[in-house]
N, C-alpha and C positions, 0 to 999 in steps of 0.2 A: 681572431674571427673578427673581422670589421663588419662582417653582412650576416643576418640569419635570415633565410628562405622562409618565411612565415607561413606564407599561403599551403604549401603541402601538409603541415602541421595542422593547421585550422580545417582543411579539407577532411583529415583522417578521424578530426574529433567528431566533425559534423556527421561522419558516416558511423560514428561508435553507437549511437540508438536512436531510434525514432522518437519524435517529439520532445528532443533536449530543449531546454529554455537558455542554460548558460553554461560557457566555457571558463574554466578556472585553470588559472596559470600561477602557482604558488611555488616558493623555494620549499625544496626539501620534499616534496610530492611529486609523483607524474602527473601529466598532463591529466586534468579529469573534465569531466561534463557532468550538468545536472539534469535528472530527469524524475519529474514528480517530487522535486523537492528533495532528492537523494543525490549524493555525489557516486559517479562512477568513475573507476580509472579507465584510462585509455593506453595502449601499450604503443609506442612510436619509436621507430627503430634509432639507437644513438642517443634516448634520452631516457634512461630507467627513473631518474628523479632529477627535477629540475634545479640547476645549481644558480646562484646569484648572478654570475654572467650570462645564462640564459635569457633570465627575464629581463635582465637590463638591454640585451641585445631586441630582444622582443619589443620592449618599449621605446628605443632608437627606432627601431621599424615603422612603428606605428605613429611615432611623431615625427616623422622624417618629413621636412618643409614645412613644419608647423613652430617656428621657434616661439611664437607668444605662448603655445602650449607648454611648449619644453620649459621656458621660464617659469609658467605658473606652477608646473610641477615639480622644480625645485625650491620655488617660494613657499608653497602651501601645503607639500607633500601629496597633492593627489590633483588628477584633471581627468575631465569627461571628454570625450571626443567619439566620432563614429569612424567607421571604417566599413569598406566595400571589398568584398569577394567576388570577383569578377564572374557573371555568368552564375552567381550561386544565391546570396543573399549579402545582407547588411548587418552591421555589429553597433549596438550602442558599449562604448567600452570605456571601463574606468582602470587609469592607473594610478596605483597608490604605494607610497614606500612604507616600510615595516621593518625594522630591527635591521636598519642598515641595506635593505635590498628591496627590489620592486615584486609587486603581483600585478596580475593583470584579470579582470574579469569583463567578459564579452557576453552581453545580451543578445540573443539572436533575434533579428526582425525580419519578419517574412516578406516576402517581396510585394504581396498584394495585401491589402485591408480588408479584414472579414469584417461580415456585417454583423449586426446585434444578434440576429436571428442564429447564425454560424458561432457564435460565441455561447450560444445556450445562455443568453440574459433575459431577464423579465421585458416581454416586448414594448411593455409602457416605456421603455428609455428611448424607442424613436422619437418619442413625443418632443423628447430635448431638442430634436433639429427645428421644432416649428415654433419655438421660443422666439421672440422678436428682439427681446432686451432683457438684462438682468445677468445673475452671476450664476452659473452651474459648477458645483464643484464634485469632482472625483476622489475620493480618499479611500484610504487603506494603507498597509505596510507595504515596503518594497518588495517587487514582484508579484504583485496580488493582482493586476492587468489594468491599472489605471491608465495607462498611455493607451493601450489596444482598445478600451472602451471609448475613450476621448476620438482616437483616431476613426472609428466606425461611426460615430456622430459626424464628424468632419466630413468623413466622404457622403453620408446621406446629404448633408447639406449642398456639397459639392456637385452630386449628381441631380441634385432637384431645385435649388435656388439661385437665380442669376445676380449673386450678390459678390461683393469683394471681402474676402479672408484673409486674415494675416495670422500665421502662427509664430509663435518665440519659443524656442526649444533650446534644450542642452542636454547633449547636441540633437538635430535633426532626426527623427527616429523614422516613422514612415515618410515615404517620397509620394506627394499628393500632386497628379497632373491636373491642368485645367479640364473641367469639364464644363458643366452647366455654370458653375461660379468660376472665378477667378481667384487663385489662390498664390499667395506669397509666403514663402518659408525662411525666417531669419534664424540664424544659429548664434547662439551667445559666446564670444571668443573670436568668431570671425566675422559676423555682419554687425554686432552690436557688442559694448560692454558688459552691459547687465541687462536683466530683465527689466528693471523698473526703467532703463532709458530707453529700451525699446517700444515698452508698453507707454510711456509719454508721447515717444515720436508717433506712435500708431494712431492717437488720436487726431493726427495731422493727415493721416492717410486715407482717410474715407472709408474705412473697413465697416462693415455690419457684424463680422463676427470675428472676436478674438480670441487666438488661444494661447495661454500663457503656461508653458510647460510645468511651471512650478511657483508658487505664492510663499517665497521664502523669508520676507520681509515686511517690517510695518512700510516701507515707502512702495512696494510691490502693492500690496494689499490693498493700499489707500487709492492709488492710481486706480487698481481695477475697479473700486467700488464707484469712483468718479466715473470711469468709462462707462459701468452698466447704469450709474443715474443721468447719463447723455444719450440712451438711446442704443448703446453697442449691448451684443450677447458676448458676454466674457465666459469662456470654460477655463476650468483649471484644475489642478490637484494639491492636495495637502496630505502629509504622512499623519492622520488620525484614523482612529480604528473605528469610529461610528458617529453618528449624526452630532450628539450631545457633546461628545470632546472636540468635535469639528467647530462648533458656535465657539465653546470655550477656547480653542486656541486663536480665531479669528479675534476674539475680544481681548483675550490675554496680550497680544503683542502690541497694544495701543496703553498708553498712559492710563492709571486708573482714573485720573479725573476725566477721561474721554470715553468712560464706559458706558454710559447711558446713550451719549449722542450715537457712538459706533453702533449699540444695539437697535437702535432704532434706525439706521442707514442700512444696516446688514439685514433688518425684518422686511423692509420695503424692497431691496435690491436681490435677495437670494430667490431662485427659482425652483432648483433641485439640488440636495446633498445626496450624492450616492457612494455608499460605502461597500467597498468590496472585501471578500476573504476567500482563499482557495482552500477547500476542504478536501482530503482526501477520501475518495469513493472506496467502498467496500471491494469493488472490482478490478480498482487499479484506477491510475490517472486520478484527476483532481477536478472537482466541480466548483465553480463560481455562486458563491453564496451574497447577495446584495441587500443592504438595508436600504430603503428609500425613504427620504425627507421630501414632501412637496411645499410649495407654499401656499396656505391656505390661511382663513382669516384666523382659526386657532392657533395654528405654528407660527404664523406671524406675532402673534401675543405671546405665546410662550418664550419666543426669540427676544423680542423686545423686553419684557419683564422679567425673564429670567425664570429658569424652572424652580417650583417650589411645590409644597406638599399637595398633591392631587393634580399638579397640573405639569406633567413631564411630556417632553418631546416622542420618548417611548409610546407612552399611553397614546398619543395623538398620532402615531404610526400604526399602532395595533389598529385604532379604530377607523382608519382613513383608508381601508382596502379598497372603498369604491372610487377615491381618488389617485389610486395607483400607488398609495405608500405600503411598505410593509416591514416588519421588524428581521433581526438576523435570525432571533430566537424561532420565531415562528416557523420560518424557514428551514430551519435547522431541524424542527419538531416535524414538519412535512417528510424531508430527506430521511430523516430516520426511522420515521412509519414505513414509507415504501420501499425501504431496505437499500437506498443509492448509498448512505452512509451508515459505518458502525455506529451504535448507541454511545459507545465510551469514548469513539472521537469526535463525534458530534459535540457530545456535552462537553467535551476539554475545550471547544471552541466557543462554547455560549456564552454570552454577555453576562446573563445570569443564572449559573448553573443550576443553583436551589430551584429556581422556580421553573425551569424547563423538565429538571428530572421529575417534579411534583406533578408537573401535566402530563408528563409520560405515563407515571406510575398510577395517577387519579383516573387516567381517561385509558388506561389498560394500553399505553402505547399507540394510541388512536387520536386522529384529530375528527372523530367521526360527528362531532355537532359543531365543528367549525366550517361555517360556509366562506369555500373560497372563491374567488372572482376572477374567472378568465379574460384576457384580454385579445381583442381582435382588432387589428388595424389602429393598436394604442386605444380602443374604446372599450370599457367594461361590458361584459357580457354578464347573461344573468347569473346570479350564484347558484352553485351547485353543491351538492355535499359529497364528502369522500366516504367511501365503504371503510368502515370501521375493521380491526385487527386486534384479536386478543393478543396478549404475548406469548402464548404457545402456539399461535399460529406461524404457520410459514410464512415469511416474508417475500413479498412479491418480487418476481424475476427483475433484476436489475436492466435498465435499458443498456445494449450494448454502447462502449465508448464511441463517441464521435472524433470524427476525423479532426474536429478543429479543438479538440480540447486543448491540446498544445498551445494553440494560440493565446488564450485567456492570460496565461501566467506572464504573457510579456506586457 
């Protein structure tokens, strides 16, 4: 068989379950889709389980007419690309070799860009669109929703500001039409060779906003810092789990002799560091939990001088509620108390399990004495106090799952 009719298989997989995030094609297994972090088998006529020649033909179909990407797959063992299913959806695709055969994972990309509100994210993240310069980082593990959150921010800028936006992605995920802003999207591999080359060129293309899909190396990070220092707003992602680890990663890619200089530059350049995790909900589905670090005189000092006894970024975020900051563990505590997340599940995702468990036990599983700050239009509202709950009390009825719960994981 020299040709594989891929689209009917993808259609069948997309129809397998609502809210799926990924399609998985691995040798020795039937076609599978991922829903809420779990793989589900899809029955497809003629394929009880995928054989090496199946996945090779699928890879050839995806790479048809893309000789450069096919060469890269042979040289490096993996390649990223995008694929469109006519009148249905787009995918971010990774083809990789394993044990002498190919496997393929396709991430589903919705046709429309969701808003921050639709994603259920903290409303203060809308304020990112109002920044005029500096660096904004979205961090988290693979599949935690970084690209979708950045797409929501870019879409807000696109709808509200008459500026030039350039995105550099590998591959292009969400497609943005020109609205109030003018937006150009470049794909690594087809429009440019590397992130660093495209970012360097972007400095001569008069953008006000630059989105870099991922800051992978010291050259890209260095140029991003330079761009933010020369009046551009730079948005990007990193695979780090929290704000403190993000600072360590940025500093750690540079030589030790440059640490002091890099800390000083980054402390002045960063505006937001937002770390995301997707946590399973008690009623099914997942909820996005964010840790938010913002640039203030205190956080700038801690980034520049480094964390030390009594001066940690976690403490600064815990004390910075009025500035829109929050920590993972405080958000987990709130979700556990209101019944959105099971206690043990929430504790397993905590940054400091011991401290979170102690707070839950000493407060009777409530956050009654913790003022919570609401945000309206990105501005802090007066503090309110959350009603307490004794451990024996029945948990509050969880909110029904949103139609957009499945979007955030992308």
